[in-house]
C-alpha positions in Angstrom: -79.1 -76.8 110.5 -75.7 -75.1 110.9 -73.8 -74.9 114.1 -75.4 -72.7 116.6 -74.0 -69.1 116.8 -73.4 -67.4 120.1 -75.0 -64.1 121.1 -71.6 -62.4 120.7 -71.2 -63.8 117.2 -74.7 -62.7 116.2 -74.2 -59.2 117.8 -71.0 -58.8 115.8 -73.0 -59.4 112.6 -75.9 -57.2 113.6 -73.7 -54.2 114.4 -72.1 -54.6 111.0 -75.3 -53.4 109.4 -75.7 -49.6 109.4 -79.4 -49.8 109.8 -79.9 -46.1 110.4 -83.6 -45.1 110.5 -83.3 -42.8 107.5 -82.1 -45.7 105.3 -83.5 -49.1 104.2 -83.2 -51.9 106.8 -83.6 -54.7 104.2 -80.0 -55.9 104.5 -80.3 -56.7 108.2 -83.8 -58.1 107.7 -82.5 -60.5 105.0 -79.7 -61.6 107.3 -82.1 -62.3 110.1 -84.5 -64.2 107.8 -81.6 -66.4 106.6 -80.4 -67.1 110.1 -83.9 -68.1 111.1 -84.4 -70.2 108.0 -81.1 -72.1 108.8 -82.7 -73.1 112.0 -86.0 -74.1 110.3 -87.9 -71.1 111.7 -90.3 -69.5 109.2 -90.7 -65.8 109.2 -92.8 -63.2 107.4 -92.1 -59.6 106.4 -94.4 -56.7 107.0 -93.2 -54.1 104.6 -93.8 -50.4 104.6 -95.6 -48.7 101.7 -92.3 -48.1 99.8 -91.0 -51.6 100.1 -87.7 -50.2 101.3 -88.2 -51.1 104.9 -89.8 -54.1 106.7 -90.6 -55.6 110.1 -90.1 -59.4 110.7 -92.5 -61.7 112.6 -91.4 -65.3 113.3 -93.4 -67.9 115.3 -91.7 -70.8 117.0 -94.0 -73.5 118.4 -97.8 -74.2 118.1 -99.7 -71.3 116.7 -103.0 -72.3 118.4 -101.6 -71.6 121.9 -101.1 -68.3 123.7 -97.5 -67.4 123.3 -94.8 -64.9 124.3 -93.8 -62.0 122.1 -90.1 -60.9 122.2 -90.2 -57.4 120.6 -87.3 -55.2 119.4 -86.3 -52.8 116.6 -83.7 -53.2 114.0 -83.0 -49.5 113.3 -80.4 -47.3 115.0 -79.7 -43.6 115.3 -77.1 -41.9 113.1 -73.5 -41.4 114.0 -73.0 -38.1 112.1 -70.9 -35.7 114.1 -70.0 -38.1 116.9 -66.5 -38.7 117.9 -66.1 -42.5 118.0 -62.8 -44.1 119.0 -63.5 -47.1 116.8 -65.6 -47.7 113.7 -69.2 -47.5 114.9 -70.4 -50.3 112.6 -67.8 -52.7 113.6 -68.3 -54.6 116.9 -65.1 -53.8 118.9 -64.3 -55.7 122.0 -62.8 -53.5 124.7 -62.5 -54.1 128.5 -65.2 -56.8 128.5 -67.5 -54.5 126.5 -68.8 -54.7 123.0 -68.6 -51.2 121.5 -70.7 -50.3 118.4 -73.8 -48.5 117.3 -76.8 -50.3 118.5 -74.9 -52.5 121.0 -77.2 -51.5 123.9 -80.1 -50.0 121.9 -81.0 -52.7 121.0 -79.1 -55.2 118.9 -77.7 -56.9 122.1 -81.3 -58.0 123.0 -82.0 -59.2 119.4 -78.7 -61.1 119.3 -79.7 -62.9 122.5 -83.1 -63.8 121.2 -81.7 -65.1 117.9 -79.0 -67.1 119.6 -81.6 -69.0 121.6 -84.0 -69.6 118.7 -82.8 -73.2 118.4 -83.5 -73.7 122.1 -87.0 -72.2 121.7 -87.6 -74.5 118.8 -86.7 -77.6 120.8 -88.7 -76.5 123.9 -91.8 -74.8 122.6 -94.3 -77.6 122.6 -96.9 -75.8 124.6 -96.1 -72.0 124.6 -95.0 -70.5 121.3 -92.5 -67.7 121.0 -93.1 -64.8 118.5 -90.1 -62.8 117.5 -91.3 -59.4 116.4 -88.7 -56.9 115.0 -89.8 -53.5 113.8 -88.3 -50.7 111.8 -88.1 -46.9 112.4 -88.6 -47.1 116.2 -86.0 -44.4 116.6 -88.1 -41.9 114.7 -91.3 -42.5 116.5 -92.2 -46.2 116.4 -93.3 -45.7 112.8 -93.0 -49.4 111.9 -94.5 -50.8 115.0 -98.3 -50.2 114.4 -98.6 -52.5 111.4 -96.5 -55.2 113.1 -98.6 -55.0 116.3 -101.7 -55.4 114.3 -100.4 -58.6 112.8 -99.3 -59.9 116.1 -102.7 -59.1 117.7 -104.4 -60.9 114.8 -102.6 -64.2 115.3 -104.8 -67.3 115.7 -104.4 -67.0 119.5 -103.6 -63.7 121.0 -100.2 -63.7 122.9 -100.3 -64.0 126.7 -97.3 -61.7 127.2 -95.0 -59.3 125.4 -91.5 -58.5 126.4 -90.0 -55.3 124.8 -86.3 -55.7 125.2 -85.2 -52.0 125.4 -82.2 -51.5 127.7 -83.4 -51.4 131.3 -80.5 -53.2 133.0 -82.8 -56.3 132.9 -85.2 -54.7 135.4 -88.9 -55.1 134.7 -90.6 -51.8 133.7 -94.4 -51.6 134.1 -94.9 -48.1 132.8 -93.5 -45.5 130.5 -94.5 -42.1 129.0 -96.3 -41.7 125.7 -95.3 -39.2 123.0 -96.9 -36.9 120.4 -94.6 -35.0 118.1 -95.8 -32.4 115.7 -94.5 -29.9 113.2 -96.0 -26.4 112.8 -95.3 -24.6 109.4 -96.0 -20.9 109.4 -96.3 -19.1 106.1 -96.5 -15.3 106.0 -95.6 -12.8 103.4 -92.0 -11.7 102.7 -90.8 -8.2 102.1 -88.1 -5.6 102.7 -87.4 -5.0 106.3 -87.8 -1.3 105.8 -91.4 -1.9 104.9 -92.6 -4.5 107.5 -96.2 -3.1 107.4 -96.5 -4.6 103.9 -95.4 -8.0 105.0 -96.4 -10.7 107.5 -93.6 -11.9 109.6 -93.7 -15.7 109.9 -90.8 -15.8 112.5 -92.6 -13.4 114.8 -95.7 -15.5 114.7 -93.7 -18.7 115.3 -91.9 -17.0 118.2 -95.3 -16.1 119.8 -96.4 -19.7 119.4 -93.2 -21.0 121.1 -93.9 -18.6 124.0 -97.5 -20.0 124.2 -96.3 -23.6 124.1 -93.6 -22.8 126.7 -96.2 -21.3 129.0 -98.4 -24.3 128.6 -95.4 -26.5 129.5 -94.9 -24.6 132.7 -98.6 -24.9 133.6 -98.6 -28.6 132.9 -95.5 -29.2 135.0 -97.3 -27.7 138.0 -100.6 -29.4 137.5 -102.1 -32.0 139.8 -101.5 -34.8 137.2 -98.4 -36.2 138.6 -96.8 -39.6 139.2 -93.7 -39.6 141.4 -92.7 -43.0 139.9 -91.5 -41.0 136.8 -88.5 -38.7 136.4 -89.7 -36.0 135.9 -93.0 -36.8 137.6 -95.2 -34.9 135.2 -96.0 -34.5 131.5 -93.4 -32.5 129.6 -94.0 -30.3 126.6 -90.8 -29.5 124.7 -90.0 -27.2 121.6 -87.0 -28.9 119.9 -86.5 -26.6 117.0 -87.5 -23.2 115.5 -86.2 -22.3 112.0 -86.9 -19.3 109.9 -85.5 -16.3 108.1 -82.6 -16.0 105.7 -81.3 -12.4 106.0 -81.7 -9.5 108.5 -83.1 -7.1 105.9 -85.8 -9.5 104.7 -89.1 -10.1 106.4 -89.3 -13.9 106.7 -92.2 -15.6 105.0 -91.7 -19.0 106.5 -90.9 -20.6 109.9 -91.0 -24.1 111.1 -91.5 -25.3 114.8 -91.2 -28.9 116.0 -92.5 -29.8 119.4 -93.4 -32.9 121.5 -95.5 -33.9 124.4 -94.2 -36.8 126.6 -97.2 -37.7 128.7 -97.4 -39.7 131.9 -100.4 -42.2 132.0 -103.6 -40.5 132.8 -102.8 -37.2 131.0 -105.5 -35.7 128.8 -103.2 -35.3 125.8 -106.2 -34.3 123.5 -106.9 -31.3 125.8 -103.3 -30.2 125.6 -103.3 -30.4 121.8 -106.6 -28.5 121.7 -105.0 -25.7 123.6 -102.1 -25.6 121.2 -104.5 -25.6 118.3 -106.2 -22.5 119.8 -102.9 -20.8 120.0 -102.3 -21.6 116.4 -105.8 -20.3 115.4 -105.0 -17.0 117.1 -101.7 -16.5 115.3 -103.2 -17.7 111.9 -106.0 -15.1 112.2 -103.5 -12.4 113.0 -101.3 -13.3 110.1 -104.2 -13.4 107.7 -105.2 -9.8 108.7 -101.8 -8.8 107.4 -101.7 -11.1 104.4 -104.7 -13.1 103.1 -102.4 -15.8 101.7 -100.8 -16.5 105.1 -101.5 -19.7 106.8 -100.3 -22.1 109.6 -100.6 -25.9 109.0 -99.7 -28.7 111.4 -98.1 -32.0 110.5 -98.0 -35.1 112.6 -94.4 -36.5 113.0 -95.1 -39.4 115.3 -97.1 -40.6 118.2 -97.3 -43.6 120.5 -99.3 -44.3 123.7 -98.0 -44.5 127.2 -97.7 -47.9 129.0 -99.3 -48.6 132.3 -99.8 -52.1 133.8 -100.3 -52.8 137.5 -97.0 -53.1 139.3 -98.2 -56.3 140.8 -99.6 -57.8 137.6 -98.7 -61.4 136.8 -96.9 -60.3 133.6 -94.6 -58.0 135.6 -93.8 -60.7 138.2 -93.1 -63.2 135.5 -90.7 -61.0 133.6 -88.9 -60.1 136.8 -88.4 -63.8 137.5 -87.2 -64.5 134.0 -84.7 -61.7 134.2 -83.7 -62.6 137.8 -84.2 -58.9 138.5 -82.7 -57.6 141.8 -84.8 -54.5 141.9 -88.5 -53.7 142.2 -90.3 -53.1 138.9 -90.1 -49.5 137.8 -90.9 -46.9 135.2 -88.9 -45.1 132.5 -89.5 -41.7 130.8 -88.5 -42.9 127.3 -91.1 -44.5 125.0 -91.3 -47.8 123.3 -93.8 -49.9 121.2 -95.0 -51.4 124.5 -97.9 -49.1 124.8 -99.1 -50.3 121.3 -99.0 -53.9 122.4 -100.8 -53.1 125.6 -103.5 -51.1 123.7 -104.0 -54.2 121.5 -104.8 -56.2 124.6 -101.5 -58.0 125.2 -99.9 -57.6 128.7 -96.6 -56.0 128.1 -93.5 -55.3 130.1 -90.2 -53.6 129.1 -87.1 -55.5 130.0 -83.7 -55.8 128.3 -80.0 -55.8 128.8 -77.9 -52.6 128.8 -78.3 -49.0 129.9 -80.4 -46.4 128.0 -77.8 -43.8 129.3 -75.3 -45.3 126.8 -77.6 -45.2 123.8 -77.4 -42.7 121.0 -73.8 -41.7 122.1 -70.4 -42.1 120.6 -68.8 -45.4 121.8 -72.1 -46.9 122.7 -71.5 -50.2 124.4 -72.9 -53.2 126.2 -71.2 -55.3 128.8 -70.3 -58.9 128.0 -71.6 -59.8 131.5 -74.9 -58.1 130.6 -75.2 -60.2 127.4 -74.6 -63.3 129.6 -77.4 -62.3 131.9 -79.7 -61.9 128.9 -78.7 -65.3 127.8 -79.7 -66.7 131.2 -83.0 -64.9 130.8 -83.6 -66.6 127.5 -82.7 -70.0 128.9 -85.2 -69.5 131.8 -87.8 -68.7 129.2 -87.0 -71.7 127.2 -87.4 -73.9 130.3 -91.1 -72.9 130.6 -92.1 -73.4 126.9 -93.1 -77.0 127.5 -96.0 -75.8 129.7 -99.1 -73.8 128.7 -98.5 -70.1 129.3 -101.3 -69.9 131.8 -99.5 -72.3 134.1 -96.3 -70.2 134.5 -97.4 -66.6 133.9 -98.4 -65.8 137.4 -97.8 -63.4 140.2 
C-alpha cells in the first residue's frame, strides 16, 4: 500500500482527466482502478456496448451483509465556448476554492470517497461499502441502468444508497424525473414559388411546438403540484427546433427536441400519449400533401423521479452523517437516485458543493466544503463495524 492521498490530491488528479460525456472515460476509470488496487480494493468494470466507456463497482467489506452504496458519475459537461479564467482541466487553487471542470459536479464527492477507501477497508467488518461510479450521467443517466442492475443483484441488496450530487451536504429525499425525446419531421422539398407541390416540414414542426407549448401551460396549471419543488409542477420544455436551409426552398426536414421533467405522481405516460396524438395529426396532414412524408420519434434519455418519505430512516441517517443543518428537501434536477430507489434500495441525494456552480465557466468547490465531506466519510467509517440495521434508523 502507498501513502494515503488526501481528498485535495485526488481531486487534482480527477479534474486533470477531460472526461466529457461525448468522449471515452476509460482514462479516468483506469486511474481509479489503479488507485483502488493500491489499497487492496478490488473493482469491476461494467462496460457499454462499444467498450469505449465503463462504470466501476468496488466493494469494501463483507459481501454477505447489507451495505452502503456511494454513487457518483465520472463524466463532465463540455467547456466549449465558455470563458474560463484558468485551464478548465487543471485544478487551480484560488481563494480557498478549487476551480476546474467537475470540481462541484461531482469529482469533489468522488475524491472524498476515494480518499477514505483505506478507512472503509479498515473499518468495514459488518457493513460493506459499495463504490458505484457511472458514465454518461450528464447526457441522461445513460450508464447508470446497467450499473444499478449489477448493484441490485449483489449477494445482499444494499440497505442504503447515497448519491453525492452537490446539495450543500443537505439530505434530499425527492427529485424530478425526466423524459427527453427527439421528433424528426420529413416532408417534401420544393421551390418556394410552388409550395402546393411540397410538404413543409418546418411548418409541421412549428405546429407541434405550439401543441407541446400549450400542453406545458395546461400541465403547469393542473392539480398535480408539490410545493416542495421549484417550480412546484411538471415542466414540458422544447429545447431546440432546427429546419430549413434557404428562404426560397420549402424545407423537407425539421428536428425538435423536448423534455418532460416530472414531479413524483405525474402520469408521464398520459402526457406522452397526448404528444403522440399531436404527432399523428401532423403526420396525417403531411401525408395528404406527400405520401413519402413521415414523423418519427427517438428516445434521447429517461430516468425516474425520486420520492422517499421525508421522515424515512434513510433520510435521517444521511442527514446525521452529513451533519446537515437544514431539513431534508427536494431538487428539480435529476440523478440516478430514482433508478436505485426503483430497484428497491432506499436512496438519498447528498453531496458537497452547489449545483448552481455546475456546468459554468470557473466551476468551483470550497476547500471547506471538501473538509465537511471528509467529516461525513469519517462518520460513515465509524459505523461500519456494526450491521447496517443497527445504525440506519430514524
